A tleap script that builds the chain and sets N, CA, C and O, in Angstrom:
source leaprc.protein.ff14SB
mol = sequence {
  NALA MET CYS THR LYS PRO VAL LEU LEU CYS
  LEU ASP GLU PRO ALA ALA GLY LEU ASN PRO
  LYS GLU SER ALA GLU LEU ASN GLN LEU ILE
  SER TYR ILE LYS ASN GLU HIE ARG ILE GLY
  ILE ILE LEU ILE GLU HIE ASP MET SER VAL
  VAL MET LYS ILE SER ASP HIE ILE ILE VAL
  LEU ASP HIE GLY SER LYS ILE ALA ASP GLY
  THR PRO GLU ALA ILE LYS GLU ASP PRO ALA
  VAL ILE ALA ALA TYR LEU GLY GLU GLU CALA
}
set mol.1.N position { 40.933 -5.791 23.373 }
set mol.1.CA position { 40.223 -5.897 24.634 }
set mol.1.C position { 40.782 -7.028 25.492 }
set mol.1.O position { 40.729 -6.955 26.720 }
set mol.2.N position { 41.308 -8.054 24.869 }
set mol.2.CA position { 41.777 -9.221 25.618 }
set mol.2.C position { 43.116 -8.990 26.312 }
set mol.2.O position { 43.436 -9.701 27.265 }
set mol.3.N position { 43.898 -8.025 25.866 }
set mol.3.CA position { 45.231 -7.823 26.450 }
set mol.3.C position { 45.173 -7.354 27.907 }
set mol.3.O position { 46.163 -7.482 28.627 }
set mol.4.N position { 44.052 -6.821 28.347 }
set mol.4.CA position { 43.914 -6.371 29.738 }
set mol.4.C position { 43.384 -7.467 30.657 }
set mol.4.O position { 43.160 -7.231 31.844 }
set mol.5.N position { 43.182 -8.675 30.106 }
set mol.5.CA position { 42.672 -9.830 30.855 }
set mol.5.C position { 41.364 -9.516 31.594 }
set mol.5.O position { 41.293 -9.621 32.818 }
set mol.6.N position { 40.334 -9.131 30.833 }
set mol.6.CA position { 39.060 -8.782 31.472 }
set mol.6.C position { 38.370 -10.007 32.066 }
set mol.6.O position { 38.657 -11.141 31.684 }
set mol.7.N position { 37.467 -9.766 32.996 }
set mol.7.CA position { 36.620 -10.836 33.524 }
set mol.7.C position { 35.253 -10.814 32.840 }
set mol.7.O position { 34.485 -11.771 32.942 }
set mol.8.N position { 34.956 -9.714 32.140 }
set mol.8.CA position { 33.690 -9.548 31.439 }
set mol.8.C position { 33.950 -8.848 30.112 }
set mol.8.O position { 34.677 -7.856 30.055 }
set mol.9.N position { 33.354 -9.370 29.052 }
set mol.9.CA position { 33.495 -8.807 27.721 }
set mol.9.C position { 32.101 -8.468 27.203 }
set mol.9.O position { 31.214 -9.322 27.223 }
set mol.10.N position { 31.896 -7.241 26.743 }
set mol.10.CA position { 30.605 -6.814 26.198 }
set mol.10.C position { 30.726 -6.711 24.679 }
set mol.10.O position { 31.549 -5.956 24.162 }
set mol.11.N position { 29.900 -7.474 23.975 }
set mol.11.CA position { 29.915 -7.490 22.518 }
set mol.11.C position { 28.577 -6.968 22.010 }
set mol.11.O position { 27.532 -7.556 22.290 }
set mol.12.N position { 28.605 -5.875 21.271 }
set mol.12.CA position { 27.392 -5.237 20.753 }
set mol.12.C position { 27.265 -5.520 19.260 }
set mol.12.O position { 27.993 -4.951 18.447 }
set mol.13.N position { 26.339 -6.398 18.912 }
set mol.13.CA position { 26.059 -6.788 17.530 }
set mol.13.C position { 27.310 -7.251 16.780 }
set mol.13.O position { 27.590 -6.740 15.696 }
set mol.14.N position { 28.067 -8.202 17.328 }
set mol.14.CA position { 29.289 -8.630 16.639 }
set mol.14.C position { 29.043 -9.329 15.301 }
set mol.14.O position { 29.949 -9.387 14.470 }
set mol.15.N position { 27.842 -9.858 15.076 }
set mol.15.CA position { 27.554 -10.563 13.825 }
set mol.15.C position { 26.922 -9.664 12.763 }
set mol.15.O position { 26.607 -10.133 11.670 }
set mol.16.N position { 26.734 -8.390 13.068 }
set mol.16.CA position { 26.104 -7.474 12.108 }
set mol.16.C position { 26.920 -7.429 10.817 }
set mol.16.O position { 28.126 -7.186 10.841 }
set mol.17.N position { 26.256 -7.662 9.708 }
set mol.17.CA position { 26.898 -7.579 8.400 }
set mol.17.C position { 27.698 -8.802 7.992 }
set mol.17.O position { 28.322 -8.801 6.931 }
set mol.18.N position { 27.694 -9.849 8.816 }
set mol.18.CA position { 28.458 -11.048 8.483 }
set mol.18.C position { 27.605 -12.032 7.687 }
set mol.18.O position { 26.393 -12.123 7.884 }
set mol.19.N position { 28.251 -12.763 6.789 }
set mol.19.CA position { 27.542 -13.822 6.071 }
set mol.19.C position { 27.514 -15.071 6.958 }
set mol.19.O position { 28.193 -15.100 7.984 }
set mol.20.N position { 26.749 -16.100 6.591 }
set mol.20.CA position { 26.638 -17.283 7.457 }
set mol.20.C position { 27.979 -17.947 7.797 }
set mol.20.O position { 28.167 -18.396 8.928 }
set mol.21.N position { 28.897 -18.016 6.858 }
set mol.21.CA position { 30.212 -18.619 7.126 }
set mol.21.C position { 30.972 -17.789 8.159 }
set mol.21.O position { 31.581 -18.335 9.079 }
set mol.22.N position { 30.931 -16.484 8.000 }
set mol.22.CA position { 31.608 -15.602 8.954 }
set mol.22.C position { 30.959 -15.680 10.332 }
set mol.22.O position { 31.653 -15.642 11.348 }
set mol.23.N position { 29.630 -15.790 10.374 }
set mol.23.CA position { 28.928 -15.929 11.658 }
set mol.23.C position { 29.337 -17.213 12.369 }
set mol.23.O position { 29.512 -17.225 13.588 }
set mol.24.N position { 29.490 -18.297 11.605 }
set mol.24.CA position { 29.914 -19.571 12.197 }
set mol.24.C position { 31.322 -19.443 12.779 }
set mol.24.O position { 31.601 -19.962 13.860 }
set mol.25.N position { 32.202 -18.753 12.063 }
set mol.25.CA position { 33.564 -18.537 12.562 }
set mol.25.C position { 33.551 -17.657 13.810 }
set mol.25.O position { 34.316 -17.888 14.747 }
set mol.26.N position { 32.683 -16.653 13.819 }
set mol.26.CA position { 32.541 -15.790 14.993 }
set mol.26.C position { 32.063 -16.606 16.197 }
set mol.26.O position { 32.571 -16.432 17.304 }
set mol.27.N position { 31.091 -17.493 15.982 }
set mol.27.CA position { 30.603 -18.361 17.068 }
set mol.27.C position { 31.746 -19.162 17.668 }
set mol.27.O position { 31.858 -19.275 18.888 }
set mol.28.N position { 32.590 -19.716 16.814 }
set mol.28.CA position { 33.730 -20.501 17.293 }
set mol.28.C position { 34.682 -19.636 18.106 }
set mol.28.O position { 35.156 -20.057 19.161 }
set mol.29.N position { 34.965 -18.432 17.624 }
set mol.29.CA position { 35.882 -17.536 18.322 }
set mol.29.C position { 35.327 -17.126 19.684 }
set mol.29.O position { 36.046 -17.164 20.683 }
set mol.30.N position { 34.065 -16.737 19.730 }
set mol.30.CA position { 33.462 -16.322 21.002 }
set mol.30.C position { 33.430 -17.497 21.984 }
set mol.30.O position { 33.727 -17.326 23.166 }
set mol.31.N position { 33.075 -18.674 21.501 }
set mol.31.CA position { 33.065 -19.860 22.367 }
set mol.31.C position { 34.461 -20.160 22.895 }
set mol.31.O position { 34.621 -20.505 24.066 }
set mol.32.N position { 35.463 -20.032 22.048 }
set mol.32.CA position { 36.850 -20.254 22.474 }
set mol.32.C position { 37.238 -19.260 23.572 }
set mol.32.O position { 37.786 -19.649 24.603 }
set mol.33.N position { 36.952 -17.992 23.346 }
set mol.33.CA position { 37.290 -16.958 24.336 }
set mol.33.C position { 36.592 -17.250 25.660 }
set mol.33.O position { 37.210 -17.183 26.722 }
set mol.34.N position { 35.306 -17.574 25.590 }
set mol.34.CA position { 34.521 -17.849 26.805 }
set mol.34.C position { 35.081 -19.043 27.574 }
set mol.34.O position { 35.238 -18.986 28.794 }
set mol.35.N position { 35.376 -20.106 26.865 }
set mol.35.CA position { 35.795 -21.346 27.519 }
set mol.35.C position { 37.270 -21.366 27.912 }
set mol.35.O position { 37.605 -21.813 29.008 }
set mol.36.N position { 38.136 -20.899 27.056 }
set mol.36.CA position { 39.573 -20.968 27.317 }
set mol.36.C position { 40.055 -19.883 28.273 }
set mol.36.O position { 40.968 -20.108 29.068 }
set mol.37.N position { 39.444 -18.719 28.195 }
set mol.37.CA position { 39.875 -17.606 29.045 }
set mol.37.C position { 38.956 -17.405 30.246 }
set mol.37.O position { 39.200 -16.541 31.088 }
set mol.38.N position { 37.884 -18.222 30.316 }
set mol.38.CA position { 36.925 -18.167 31.431 }
set mol.38.C position { 36.429 -16.737 31.677 }
set mol.38.O position { 36.498 -16.209 32.787 }
set mol.39.N position { 35.935 -16.143 30.609 }
set mol.39.CA position { 35.449 -14.765 30.638 }
set mol.39.C position { 33.928 -14.777 30.502 }
set mol.39.O position { 33.379 -15.511 29.680 }
set mol.40.N position { 33.257 -13.968 31.304 }
set mol.40.CA position { 31.829 -13.758 31.134 }
set mol.40.C position { 31.610 -12.863 29.925 }
set mol.40.O position { 32.373 -11.925 29.696 }
set mol.41.N position { 30.579 -13.149 29.158 }
set mol.41.CA position { 30.300 -12.362 27.954 }
set mol.41.C position { 28.866 -11.868 27.993 }
set mol.41.O position { 27.930 -12.643 28.190 }
set mol.42.N position { 28.708 -10.567 27.803 }
set mol.42.CA position { 27.392 -9.969 27.594 }
set mol.42.C position { 27.289 -9.746 26.095 }
set mol.42.O position { 28.084 -9.008 25.513 }
set mol.43.N position { 26.313 -10.384 25.477 }
set mol.43.CA position { 26.150 -10.340 24.029 }
set mol.43.C position { 24.844 -9.637 23.695 }
set mol.43.O position { 23.770 -10.077 24.105 }
set mol.44.N position { 24.941 -8.555 22.956 }
set mol.44.CA position { 23.759 -7.865 22.445 }
set mol.44.C position { 23.714 -8.208 20.967 }
set mol.44.O position { 24.594 -7.806 20.205 }
set mol.45.N position { 22.689 -8.953 20.557 }
set mol.45.CA position { 22.697 -9.489 19.194 }
set mol.45.C position { 21.283 -9.773 18.721 }
set mol.45.O position { 20.459 -10.276 19.485 }
set mol.46.N position { 20.995 -9.448 17.451 }
set mol.46.CA position { 19.701 -9.748 16.856 }
set mol.46.C position { 19.717 -11.057 16.067 }
set mol.46.O position { 18.655 -11.597 15.758 }
set mol.47.N position { 20.892 -11.572 15.739 }
set mol.47.CA position { 21.002 -12.835 15.010 }
set mol.47.C position { 20.800 -13.972 16.010 }
set mol.47.O position { 21.716 -14.347 16.742 }
set mol.48.N position { 19.582 -14.509 16.025 }
set mol.48.CA position { 19.233 -15.506 17.037 }
set mol.48.C position { 20.023 -16.803 16.893 }
set mol.48.O position { 20.195 -17.522 17.877 }
set mol.49.N position { 20.508 -17.122 15.689 }
set mol.49.CA position { 21.320 -18.332 15.552 }
set mol.49.C position { 22.634 -18.170 16.300 }
set mol.49.O position { 23.127 -19.127 16.895 }
set mol.50.N position { 23.205 -16.976 16.278 }
set mol.50.CA position { 24.425 -16.700 17.043 }
set mol.50.C position { 24.114 -16.791 18.536 }
set mol.50.O position { 24.842 -17.441 19.287 }
set mol.51.N position { 23.051 -16.151 18.955 }
set mol.51.CA position { 22.673 -16.130 20.372 }
set mol.51.C position { 22.448 -17.548 20.894 }
set mol.51.O position { 22.975 -17.914 21.945 }
set mol.52.N position { 21.675 -18.337 20.169 }
set mol.52.CA position { 21.322 -19.683 20.631 }
set mol.52.C position { 22.523 -20.619 20.692 }
set mol.52.O position { 22.586 -21.487 21.563 }
set mol.53.N position { 23.471 -20.453 19.784 }
set mol.53.CA position { 24.610 -21.374 19.728 }
set mol.53.C position { 25.658 -21.113 20.800 }
set mol.53.O position { 26.349 -22.045 21.214 }
set mol.54.N position { 25.797 -19.873 21.262 }
set mol.54.CA position { 26.903 -19.587 22.184 }
set mol.54.C position { 26.469 -19.210 23.593 }
set mol.54.O position { 27.311 -19.043 24.475 }
set mol.55.N position { 25.178 -19.076 23.812 }
set mol.55.CA position { 24.711 -18.595 25.117 }
set mol.55.C position { 24.365 -19.724 26.081 }
set mol.55.O position { 23.826 -20.758 25.686 }
set mol.56.N position { 24.687 -19.503 27.354 }
set mol.56.CA position { 24.258 -20.394 28.429 }
set mol.56.C position { 22.960 -19.882 29.049 }
set mol.56.O position { 22.144 -20.661 29.542 }
set mol.57.N position { 22.784 -18.570 29.016 }
set mol.57.CA position { 21.632 -17.904 29.622 }
set mol.57.C position { 21.274 -16.715 28.737 }
set mol.57.O position { 22.157 -15.990 28.279 }
set mol.58.N position { 19.984 -16.514 28.497 }
set mol.58.CA position { 19.517 -15.453 27.597 }
set mol.58.C position { 18.446 -14.626 28.291 }
set mol.58.O position { 17.572 -15.162 28.973 }
set mol.59.N position { 18.528 -13.315 28.108 }
set mol.59.CA position { 17.461 -12.399 28.513 }
set mol.59.C position { 16.971 -11.747 27.229 }
set mol.59.O position { 17.763 -11.188 26.470 }
set mol.60.N position { 15.670 -11.819 26.985 }
set mol.60.CA position { 15.086 -11.283 25.761 }
set mol.60.C position { 14.325 -10.008 26.085 }
set mol.60.O position { 13.514 -9.964 27.010 }
set mol.61.N position { 14.604 -8.969 25.301 }
set mol.61.CA position { 13.906 -7.696 25.437 }
set mol.61.C position { 13.013 -7.469 24.233 }
set mol.61.O position { 13.345 -7.877 23.120 }
set mol.62.N position { 11.891 -6.826 24.453 }
set mol.62.CA position { 10.998 -6.388 23.384 }
set mol.62.C position { 10.648 -4.940 23.669 }
set mol.62.O position { 9.966 -4.646 24.651 }
set mol.63.N position { 11.103 -4.044 22.828 }
set mol.63.CA position { 10.895 -2.605 23.018 }
set mol.63.C position { 11.366 -2.145 24.395 }
set mol.63.O position { 10.715 -1.323 25.040 }
set mol.64.N position { 12.505 -2.684 24.839 }
set mol.64.CA position { 13.110 -2.263 26.098 }
set mol.64.C position { 12.601 -2.951 27.351 }
set mol.64.O position { 13.118 -2.707 28.441 }
set mol.65.N position { 11.600 -3.804 27.218 }
set mol.65.CA position { 11.065 -4.523 28.381 }
set mol.65.C position { 11.472 -5.988 28.322 }
set mol.65.O position { 11.443 -6.606 27.258 }
set mol.66.N position { 11.854 -6.543 29.477 }
set mol.66.CA position { 12.227 -7.953 29.534 }
set mol.66.C position { 10.981 -8.815 29.385 }
set mol.66.O position { 10.010 -8.660 30.125 }
set mol.67.N position { 11.024 -9.733 28.408 }
set mol.67.CA position { 9.885 -10.628 28.190 }
set mol.67.C position { 10.228 -12.088 28.476 }
set mol.67.O position { 9.332 -12.924 28.596 }
set mol.68.N position { 11.522 -12.400 28.586 }
set mol.68.CA position { 11.904 -13.782 28.879 }
set mol.68.C position { 13.307 -13.817 29.456 }
set mol.68.O position { 14.121 -12.925 29.219 }
set mol.69.N position { 13.571 -14.874 30.222 }
set mol.69.CA position { 14.844 -15.019 30.924 }
set mol.69.C position { 15.048 -16.512 31.157 }
set mol.69.O position { 14.276 -17.132 31.889 }
set mol.70.N position { 16.078 -17.099 30.542 }
set mol.70.CA position { 16.307 -18.523 30.761 }
set mol.70.C position { 17.342 -19.122 29.837 }
set mol.70.O position { 18.122 -18.410 29.205 }
set mol.71.N position { 17.337 -20.437 29.769 }
set mol.71.CA position { 18.267 -21.169 28.915 }
set mol.71.C position { 17.843 -21.024 27.451 }
set mol.71.O position { 16.698 -20.663 27.176 }
set mol.72.N position { 18.749 -21.300 26.511 }
set mol.72.CA position { 18.345 -21.250 25.100 }
set mol.72.C position { 17.144 -22.153 24.803 }
set mol.72.O position { 16.264 -21.783 24.026 }
set mol.73.N position { 17.109 -23.330 25.420 }
set mol.73.CA position { 15.996 -24.256 25.197 }
set mol.73.C position { 14.667 -23.656 25.671 }
set mol.73.O position { 13.649 -23.779 24.990 }
set mol.74.N position { 14.684 -23.014 26.831 }
set mol.74.CA position { 13.464 -22.390 27.361 }
set mol.74.C position { 13.046 -21.199 26.508 }
set mol.74.O position { 11.856 -20.994 26.266 }
set mol.75.N position { 14.005 -20.424 26.058 }
set mol.75.CA position { 13.706 -19.234 25.248 }
set mol.75.C position { 13.059 -19.625 23.925 }
set mol.75.O position { 12.126 -18.960 23.475 }
set mol.76.N position { 13.539 -20.693 23.297 }
set mol.76.CA position { 12.979 -21.150 22.016 }
set mol.76.C position { 11.498 -21.487 22.126 }
set mol.76.O position { 10.754 -21.349 21.155 }
set mol.77.N position { 11.067 -21.931 23.313 }
set mol.77.CA position { 9.686 -22.364 23.523 }
set mol.77.C position { 8.803 -21.300 24.171 }
set mol.77.O position { 7.602 -21.517 24.335 }
set mol.78.N position { 9.373 -20.162 24.539 }
set mol.78.CA position { 8.631 -19.146 25.284 }
set mol.78.C position { 7.594 -18.461 24.388 }
set mol.78.O position { 7.958 -17.911 23.348 }
set mol.79.N position { 6.315 -18.481 24.766 }
set mol.79.CA position { 5.261 -17.872 23.947 }
set mol.79.C position { 5.460 -16.373 23.707 }
set mol.79.O position { 5.153 -15.880 22.621 }
set mol.80.N position { 5.967 -15.647 24.698 }
set mol.80.CA position { 6.174 -14.203 24.527 }
set mol.80.C position { 7.276 -13.929 23.506 }
set mol.80.O position { 7.180 -12.978 22.730 }
set mol.81.N position { 8.312 -14.746 23.502 }
set mol.81.CA position { 9.398 -14.589 22.524 }
set mol.81.C position { 8.886 -14.921 21.129 }
set mol.81.O position { 9.169 -14.206 20.169 }
set mol.82.N position { 8.137 -16.000 21.026 }
set mol.82.CA position { 7.571 -16.383 19.731 }
set mol.82.C position { 6.672 -15.274 19.204 }
set mol.82.O position { 6.741 -14.926 18.025 }
set mol.83.N position { 5.833 -14.717 20.067 }
set mol.83.CA position { 4.933 -13.640 19.647 }
set mol.83.C position { 5.701 -12.397 19.217 }
set mol.83.O position { 5.367 -11.783 18.204 }
set mol.84.N position { 6.716 -12.024 19.969 }
set mol.84.CA position { 7.464 -10.798 19.673 }
set mol.84.C position { 8.312 -10.921 18.418 }
set mol.84.O position { 8.439 -9.963 17.656 }
set mol.85.N position { 8.891 -12.092 18.199 }
set mol.85.CA position { 9.836 -12.227 17.101 }
set mol.85.C position { 9.300 -12.964 15.890 }
set mol.85.O position { 9.906 -12.914 14.819 }
set mol.86.N position { 8.163 -13.654 16.040 }
set mol.86.CA position { 7.567 -14.337 14.900 }
set mol.86.C position { 6.190 -13.790 14.556 }
set mol.86.O position { 5.568 -14.229 13.589 }
set mol.87.N position { 5.711 -12.830 15.350 }
set mol.87.CA position { 4.458 -12.167 15.041 }
set mol.87.C position { 3.207 -12.947 15.387 }
set mol.87.O position { 2.136 -12.655 14.855 }
set mol.88.N position { 3.314 -13.930 16.262 }
set mol.88.CA position { 2.150 -14.709 16.668 }
set mol.88.C position { 1.598 -14.177 17.978 }
set mol.88.O position { 2.300 -13.498 18.727 }
set mol.89.N position { 0.344 -14.486 18.250 }
set mol.89.CA position { -0.280 -14.087 19.508 }
set mol.89.C position { 0.329 -14.864 20.664 }
set mol.89.O position { 0.564 -16.067 20.547 }
set mol.90.N position { 0.591 -14.179 21.793 }
set mol.90.CA position { 1.120 -14.868 22.984 }
set mol.90.C position { -0.007 -15.493 23.763 }
set mol.90.O position { 0.228 -16.117 24.797 }
savepdb mol mol.pdb
quit
């Protein structure tokens, strides 16, 4: 995908099936691509540790509806995200 010099890269569940060491290496690779090649990345991912470590901006969906939109710090504290992903009341 990189040989065409894209301005946007879409990654769909790139950490699926990876162990923690492999996920950490993936985080480094994605961060390198984003920073060195100045490419926008759309990341679709359920592994929140991957999402939180490499994202500048996050949109959270729950059953197809947007429930949160913001920085990783804001998303971690969002009551709707906590309720949807940790099973607590919003």
